[in-house]
N, CA, C and O atoms as a GROMACS GRO file, in nm:
protein
  356
    1MET      N    1  -0.886  -2.146   1.027
    1MET     CA    2  -0.943  -2.148   0.893
    1MET      C    3  -0.913  -2.015   0.823
    1MET      O    4  -0.926  -1.909   0.884
    2SER      N    5  -0.874  -2.021   0.697
    2SER     CA    6  -0.836  -1.899   0.625
    2SER      C    7  -0.959  -1.829   0.568
    2SER      O    8  -1.061  -1.891   0.541
    3ALA      N    9  -0.945  -1.697   0.552
    3ALA     CA   10  -1.056  -1.617   0.502
    3ALA      C   11  -1.069  -1.624   0.350
    3ALA      O   12  -1.174  -1.592   0.295
    4GLN      N   13  -0.962  -1.665   0.283
    4GLN     CA   14  -0.967  -1.671   0.137
    4GLN      C   15  -0.991  -1.816   0.093
    4GLN      O   16  -0.961  -1.910   0.168
    5PRO      N   17  -1.045  -1.834  -0.026
    5PRO     CA   18  -1.075  -1.970  -0.072
    5PRO      C   19  -0.948  -2.054  -0.083
    5PRO      O   20  -0.841  -2.005  -0.118
    6GLU      N   21  -0.963  -2.183  -0.052
    6GLU     CA   22  -0.851  -2.275  -0.065
    6GLU      C   23  -0.858  -2.347  -0.199
    6GLU      O   24  -0.966  -2.384  -0.246
    7ILE      N   25  -0.742  -2.366  -0.258
    7ILE     CA   26  -0.731  -2.446  -0.380
    7ILE      C   27  -0.618  -2.545  -0.359
    7ILE      O   28  -0.519  -2.515  -0.292
    8THR      N   29  -0.633  -2.662  -0.417
    8THR     CA   30  -0.528  -2.761  -0.403
    8THR      C   31  -0.420  -2.736  -0.507
    8THR      O   32  -0.440  -2.666  -0.606
    9GLN      N   33  -0.305  -2.795  -0.482
    9GLN     CA   34  -0.194  -2.786  -0.576
    9GLN      C   35  -0.239  -2.841  -0.712
    9GLN      O   36  -0.203  -2.787  -0.817
   10ARG      N   37  -0.317  -2.947  -0.710
   10ARG     CA   38  -0.366  -3.007  -0.835
   10ARG      C   39  -0.460  -2.910  -0.908
   10ARG      O   40  -0.451  -2.895  -1.030
   11ASP      N   41  -0.550  -2.844  -0.833
   11ASP     CA   42  -0.638  -2.744  -0.896
   11ASP      C   43  -0.556  -2.633  -0.961
   11ASP      O   44  -0.586  -2.589  -1.072
   12LEU      N   45  -0.452  -2.589  -0.891
   12LEU     CA   46  -0.368  -2.483  -0.946
   12LEU      C   47  -0.303  -2.528  -1.077
   12LEU      O   48  -0.296  -2.452  -1.173
   13ARG      N   49  -0.257  -2.652  -1.080
   13ARG     CA   50  -0.194  -2.704  -1.201
   13ARG      C   51  -0.296  -2.718  -1.314
   13ARG      O   52  -0.270  -2.679  -1.427
   14ASN      N   53  -0.414  -2.775  -1.283
   14ASN     CA   54  -0.512  -2.805  -1.386
   14ASN      C   55  -0.595  -2.684  -1.431
   14ASN      O   56  -0.642  -2.680  -1.544
   15ARG      N   57  -0.612  -2.587  -1.342
   15ARG     CA   58  -0.697  -2.471  -1.374
   15ARG      C   59  -0.616  -2.341  -1.363
   15ARG      O   60  -0.670  -2.238  -1.323
   16SER      N   61  -0.489  -2.346  -1.398
   16SER     CA   62  -0.401  -2.233  -1.374
   16SER      C   63  -0.449  -2.105  -1.444
   16SER      O   64  -0.443  -1.998  -1.383
   17LYS      N   65  -0.497  -2.112  -1.567
   17LYS     CA   66  -0.542  -1.991  -1.637
   17LYS      C   67  -0.659  -1.927  -1.564
   17LYS      O   68  -0.660  -1.807  -1.540
   18GLU      N   69  -0.757  -2.008  -1.529
   18GLU     CA   70  -0.876  -1.958  -1.458
   18GLU      C   71  -0.837  -1.896  -1.323
   18GLU      O   72  -0.887  -1.789  -1.286
   19ILE      N   73  -0.751  -1.963  -1.251
   19ILE     CA   74  -0.709  -1.914  -1.118
   19ILE      C   75  -0.625  -1.787  -1.131
   19ILE      O   76  -0.645  -1.692  -1.056
   20MET      N   77  -0.532  -1.786  -1.227
   20MET     CA   78  -0.447  -1.667  -1.244
   20MET      C   79  -0.529  -1.548  -1.294
   20MET      O   80  -0.500  -1.434  -1.258
   21ASP      N   81  -0.631  -1.572  -1.375
   21ASP     CA   82  -0.722  -1.464  -1.416
   21ASP      C   83  -0.794  -1.407  -1.294
   21ASP      O   84  -0.813  -1.285  -1.284
   22ALA      N   85  -0.835  -1.496  -1.202
   22ALA     CA   86  -0.903  -1.449  -1.080
   22ALA      C   87  -0.807  -1.368  -0.993
   22ALA      O   88  -0.846  -1.266  -0.936
   23VAL      N   89  -0.681  -1.412  -0.983
   23VAL     CA   90  -0.581  -1.336  -0.906
   23VAL      C   91  -0.560  -1.199  -0.970
   23VAL      O   92  -0.552  -1.098  -0.901
   24GLU      N   93  -0.550  -1.197  -1.102
   24GLU     CA   94  -0.532  -1.070  -1.173
   24GLU      C   95  -0.647  -0.974  -1.147
   24GLU      O   96  -0.627  -0.852  -1.144
   25SER      N   97  -0.767  -1.028  -1.128
   25SER     CA   98  -0.883  -0.942  -1.103
   25SER      C   99  -0.898  -0.905  -0.956
   25SER      O  100  -0.993  -0.837  -0.918
   26GLY      N  101  -0.803  -0.952  -0.871
   26GLY     CA  102  -0.805  -0.908  -0.732
   26GLY      C  103  -0.833  -1.015  -0.628
   26GLY      O  104  -0.828  -0.985  -0.509
   27ARG      N  105  -0.863  -1.137  -0.668
   27ARG     CA  106  -0.892  -1.244  -0.572
   27ARG      C  107  -0.764  -1.305  -0.518
   27ARG      O  108  -0.661  -1.304  -0.584
   28SER      N  109  -0.772  -1.358  -0.398
   28SER     CA  110  -0.659  -1.426  -0.334
   28SER      C  111  -0.699  -1.569  -0.302
   28SER      O  112  -0.817  -1.598  -0.283
   29PHE      N  113  -0.601  -1.657  -0.298
   29PHE     CA  114  -0.626  -1.798  -0.269
   29PHE      C  115  -0.518  -1.851  -0.175
   29PHE      O  116  -0.405  -1.804  -0.176
   30THR      N  117  -0.557  -1.950  -0.094
   30THR     CA  118  -0.461  -2.026  -0.015
   30THR      C  119  -0.442  -2.159  -0.087
   30THR      O  120  -0.539  -2.228  -0.119
   31VAL      N  121  -0.318  -2.194  -0.112
   31VAL     CA  122  -0.286  -2.319  -0.183
   31VAL      C  123  -0.258  -2.426  -0.079
   31VAL      O  124  -0.184  -2.404   0.016
   32THR      N  125  -0.317  -2.545  -0.100
   32THR     CA  126  -0.297  -2.657  -0.008
   32THR      C  127  -0.236  -2.775  -0.081
   32THR      O  128  -0.252  -2.791  -0.202
   33ARG      N  129  -0.164  -2.857  -0.006
   33ARG     CA  130  -0.112  -2.984  -0.056
   33ARG      C  131  -0.130  -3.086   0.055
   33ARG      O  132  -0.087  -3.064   0.168
   34ASP      N  133  -0.193  -3.196   0.022
   34ASP     CA  134  -0.220  -3.302   0.120
   34ASP      C  135  -0.295  -3.247   0.241
   34ASP      O  136  -0.273  -3.291   0.354
   35GLY      N  137  -0.384  -3.150   0.217
   35GLY     CA  138  -0.466  -3.093   0.324
   35GLY      C  139  -0.398  -2.989   0.409
   35GLY      O  140  -0.458  -2.938   0.504
   36HIS      N  141  -0.274  -2.955   0.378
   36HIS     CA  142  -0.199  -2.855   0.457
   36HIS      C  143  -0.179  -2.728   0.374
   36HIS      O  144  -0.147  -2.734   0.255
   37GLU      N  145  -0.198  -2.614   0.438
   37GLU     CA  146  -0.175  -2.486   0.370
   37GLU      C  147  -0.025  -2.471   0.344
   37GLU      O  148   0.056  -2.485   0.435
   38ILE      N  149   0.010  -2.441   0.218
   38ILE     CA  150   0.152  -2.426   0.184
   38ILE      C  151   0.187  -2.289   0.127
   38ILE      O  152   0.305  -2.254   0.119
   39GLY      N  153   0.087  -2.212   0.089
   39GLY     CA  154   0.118  -2.080   0.033
   39GLY      C  155  -0.006  -2.002   0.000
   39GLY      O  156  -0.119  -2.050   0.014
   40GLU      N  157   0.018  -1.880  -0.045
   40GLU     CA  158  -0.091  -1.792  -0.084
   40GLU      C  159  -0.064  -1.736  -0.224
   40GLU      O  160   0.050  -1.707  -0.259
   41LEU      N  161  -0.168  -1.723  -0.300
   41LEU     CA  162  -0.163  -1.650  -0.426
   41LEU      C  163  -0.236  -1.520  -0.403
   41LEU      O  164  -0.356  -1.521  -0.375
   42ILE      N  165  -0.165  -1.409  -0.414
   42ILE     CA  166  -0.226  -1.279  -0.391
   42ILE      C  167  -0.190  -1.187  -0.506
   42ILE      O  168  -0.082  -1.198  -0.563
   43PRO      N  169  -0.281  -1.096  -0.541
   43PRO     CA  170  -0.249  -1.001  -0.649
   43PRO      C  171  -0.140  -0.904  -0.605
   43PRO      O  172  -0.131  -0.867  -0.489
   44LEU      N  173  -0.057  -0.865  -0.700
   44LEU     CA  174   0.043  -0.764  -0.674
   44LEU      C  175  -0.024  -0.628  -0.662
   44LEU      O  176  -0.122  -0.600  -0.730
   45ARG      N  177   0.031  -0.546  -0.574
   45ARG     CA  178  -0.019  -0.409  -0.566
   45ARG      C  179   0.030  -0.333  -0.686
   45ARG      O  180   0.147  -0.342  -0.725
   46ARG      N  181  -0.057  -0.259  -0.743
   46ARG     CA  182  -0.019  -0.174  -0.855
   46ARG      C  183  -0.011  -0.030  -0.804
   46ARG      O  184  -0.108   0.023  -0.750
   47ARG      N  185   0.104   0.030  -0.820
   47ARG     CA  186   0.121   0.169  -0.776
   47ARG      C  187   0.061   0.263  -0.878
   47ARG      O  188   0.087   0.253  -0.997
   48ARG      N  189  -0.019   0.352  -0.827
   48ARG     CA  190  -0.074   0.456  -0.914
   48ARG      C  191   0.029   0.565  -0.929
   48ARG      O  192   0.094   0.603  -0.832
   49ARG      N  193   0.045   0.614  -1.047
   49ARG     CA  194   0.145   0.718  -1.071
   49ARG      C  195   0.082   0.853  -1.097
   49ARG      O  196   0.152   0.955  -1.098
   50PHE      N  197  -0.048   0.857  -1.118
   50PHE     CA  198  -0.112   0.983  -1.152
   50PHE      C  199  -0.245   0.994  -1.078
   50PHE      O  200  -0.322   0.899  -1.072
   51VAL      N  201  -0.268   1.108  -1.022
   51VAL     CA  202  -0.397   1.139  -0.960
   51VAL      C  203  -0.450   1.263  -1.030
   51VAL      O  204  -0.382   1.365  -1.038
   52SER      N  205  -0.570   1.252  -1.080
   52SER     CA  206  -0.627   1.366  -1.151
   52SER      C  207  -0.653   1.481  -1.055
   52SER      O  208  -0.664   1.462  -0.934
   53ARG      N  209  -0.662   1.599  -1.110
   53ARG     CA  210  -0.689   1.718  -1.028
   53ARG      C  211  -0.822   1.704  -0.954
   53ARG      O  212  -0.832   1.738  -0.836
   54ALA      N  213  -0.924   1.652  -1.023
   54ALA     CA  214  -1.056   1.636  -0.961
   54ALA      C  215  -1.048   1.537  -0.844
   54ALA      O  216  -1.110   1.558  -0.740
   55GLU      N  217  -0.971   1.428  -0.861
   55GLU     CA  218  -0.957   1.331  -0.754
   55GLU      C  219  -0.880   1.389  -0.637
   55GLU      O  220  -0.914   1.363  -0.521
   56PHE      N  221  -0.776   1.469  -0.665
   56PHE     CA  222  -0.700   1.534  -0.559
   56PHE      C  223  -0.789   1.630  -0.481
   56PHE      O  224  -0.784   1.634  -0.358
   57VAL      N  225  -0.869   1.707  -0.551
   57VAL     CA  226  -0.960   1.802  -0.486
   57VAL      C  227  -1.058   1.727  -0.396
   57VAL      O  228  -1.084   1.768  -0.284
   58ALA      N  229  -1.112   1.616  -0.447
   58ALA     CA  230  -1.208   1.537  -0.369
   58ALA      C  231  -1.142   1.479  -0.244
   58ALA      O  232  -1.202   1.479  -0.136
   59MET      N  233  -1.018   1.430  -0.256
   59MET     CA  234  -0.947   1.373  -0.140
   59MET      C  235  -0.910   1.481  -0.040
   59MET      O  236  -0.908   1.456   0.080
   60SER      N  237  -0.882   1.600  -0.089
   60SER     CA  238  -0.836   1.709  -0.002
   60SER      C  239  -0.949   1.784   0.065
   60SER      O  240  -0.925   1.864   0.156
   61ARG      N  241  -1.069   1.760   0.022
   61ARG     CA  242  -1.184   1.835   0.074
   61ARG      C  243  -1.196   1.829   0.225
   61ARG      O  244  -1.234   1.927   0.289
   62ASN      N  245  -1.162   1.713   0.284
   62ASN     CA  246  -1.176   1.696   0.429
   62ASN      C  247  -1.045   1.718   0.504
   62ASN      O  248  -1.038   1.694   0.625
   63ALA      N  249  -0.941   1.763   0.436
   63ALA     CA  250  -0.812   1.785   0.501
   63ALA      C  251  -0.819   1.910   0.590
   63ALA      O  252  -0.896   2.003   0.566
   64ALA      N  253  -0.736   1.908   0.692
   64ALA     CA  254  -0.731   2.023   0.783
   64ALA      C  255  -0.672   2.144   0.712
   64ALA      O  256  -0.586   2.130   0.625
   65HIS      N  257  -0.720   2.262   0.747
   65HIS     CA  258  -0.670   2.386   0.690
   65HIS      C  259  -0.530   2.413   0.745
   65HIS      O  260  -0.505   2.396   0.864
   66VAL      N  261  -0.440   2.456   0.658
   66VAL     CA  262  -0.304   2.491   0.700
   66VAL      C  263  -0.287   2.642   0.686
   66VAL      O  264  -0.304   2.698   0.578
   67ASP      N  265  -0.254   2.706   0.798
   67ASP     CA  266  -0.225   2.849   0.797
   67ASP      C  267  -0.080   2.864   0.751
   67ASP      O  268   0.012   2.833   0.827
   68ILE      N  269  -0.060   2.911   0.629
   68ILE     CA  270   0.074   2.916   0.569
   68ILE      C  271   0.168   3.007   0.648
   68ILE      O  272   0.287   2.977   0.658
   69ASP      N  273   0.117   3.115   0.703
   69ASP     CA  274   0.203   3.205   0.781
   69ASP      C  275   0.251   3.137   0.910
   69ASP      O  276   0.367   3.150   0.947
   70ALA      N  277   0.162   3.067   0.977
   70ALA     CA  278   0.201   2.995   1.099
   70ALA      C  279   0.298   2.882   1.065
   70ALA      O  280   0.391   2.854   1.141
   71PHE      N  281   0.276   2.816   0.952
   71PHE     CA  282   0.364   2.709   0.908
   71PHE      C  283   0.506   2.762   0.884
   71PHE      O  284   0.604   2.702   0.927
   72ARG      N  285   0.515   2.874   0.813
   72ARG     CA  286   0.647   2.933   0.787
   72ARG      C  287   0.714   2.981   0.914
   72ARG      O  288   0.835   2.967   0.929
   73ALA      N  289   0.637   3.037   1.006
   73ALA     CA  290   0.692   3.081   1.134
   73ALA      C  291   0.748   2.962   1.213
   73ALA      O  292   0.854   2.972   1.274
   74ASP      N  293   0.676   2.850   1.211
   74ASP     CA  294   0.726   2.729   1.277
   74ASP      C  295   0.855   2.681   1.214
   74ASP      O  296   0.947   2.638   1.284
   75GLN      N  297   0.863   2.688   1.081
   75GLN     CA  298   0.986   2.646   1.014
   75GLN      C  299   1.102   2.736   1.051
   75GLN      O  300   1.212   2.688   1.078
   76GLU      N  301   1.079   2.865   1.053
   76GLU     CA  302   1.184   2.959   1.089
   76GLU      C  303   1.231   2.937   1.232
   76GLU      O  304   1.351   2.945   1.261
   77ALA      N  305   1.137   2.910   1.323
   77ALA     CA  306   1.173   2.888   1.463
   77ALA      C  307   1.256   2.761   1.478
   77ALA      O  308   1.345   2.755   1.564
   78ALA      N  309   1.229   2.660   1.397
   78ALA     CA  310   1.302   2.534   1.407
   78ALA      C  311   1.434   2.537   1.333
   78ALA      O  312   1.522   2.455   1.360
   79LEU      N  313   1.449   2.629   1.242
   79LEU     CA  314   1.571   2.637   1.162
   79LEU      C  315   1.687   2.687   1.244
   79LEU      O  316   1.677   2.788   1.313
   80ASP      N  317   1.797   2.614   1.237
   80ASP     CA  318   1.918   2.654   1.309
   80ASP      C  319   1.992   2.754   1.221
   80ASP      O  320   2.045   2.718   1.116
   81GLN      N  321   1.997   2.881   1.263
   81GLN     CA  322   2.056   2.986   1.183
   81GLN      C  323   2.208   2.981   1.184
   81GLN      O  324   2.272   3.017   1.085
   82GLU      N  325   2.266   2.939   1.293
   82GLU     CA  326   2.411   2.938   1.307
   82GLU      C  327   2.461   2.794   1.306
   82GLU      O  328   2.409   2.709   1.378
   83PRO      N  329   2.562   2.768   1.225
   83PRO     CA  330   2.619   2.633   1.230
   83PRO      C  331   2.686   2.609   1.365
   83PRO      O  332   2.751   2.697   1.420
   84ARG      N  333   2.669   2.489   1.416
   84ARG     CA  334   2.728   2.456   1.545
   84ARG      C  335   2.818   2.334   1.531
   84ARG      O  336   2.800   2.252   1.440
   85ASP      N  337   2.912   2.325   1.620
   85ASP     CA  338   2.995   2.206   1.627
   85ASP      C  339   2.919   2.103   1.708
   85ASP      O  340   2.887   2.128   1.824
   86PRO      N  341   2.888   1.985   1.651
   86PRO     CA  342   2.808   1.887   1.723
   86PRO      C  343   2.879   1.833   1.847
   86PRO      O  344   2.814   1.775   1.935
   87TYR      N  345   3.013   1.850   1.856
   87TYR     CA  346   3.087   1.800   1.970
   87TYR      C  347   3.100   1.904   2.081
   87TYR      O  348   3.160   1.878   2.185
   88GLU      N  349   3.042   2.021   2.058
   88GLU     CA  350   3.053   2.133   2.152
   88GLU      C  351   2.932   2.131   2.247
   88GLU      O  352   2.848   2.221   2.242
   89GLN      N  353   2.924   2.032   2.331
   89GLN     CA  354   2.811   2.026   2.425
   89GLN      C  355   2.855   2.003   2.563
   89GLN      O  356   2.772   1.995   2.653
   0.00000   0.00000   0.00000
């Protein structure tokens, strides 16, 4: 049994505006035909393009502290200073 409400193909045809408005608002549906599940109507993910400074601060509040000097030292240690021939092994 599916977790989302089932609608028949006929319901989708007859109540398409109402159903599509519900999908737009975040609801999902399983579409059936002759009692068999044939598909799902799910809302598209909308990518956020902007995060406000206040929201970023709130999300970052619980982030682990980064020691910038240790981070740079790790980068320097991992950096290959001399170019090498990859076939020279």
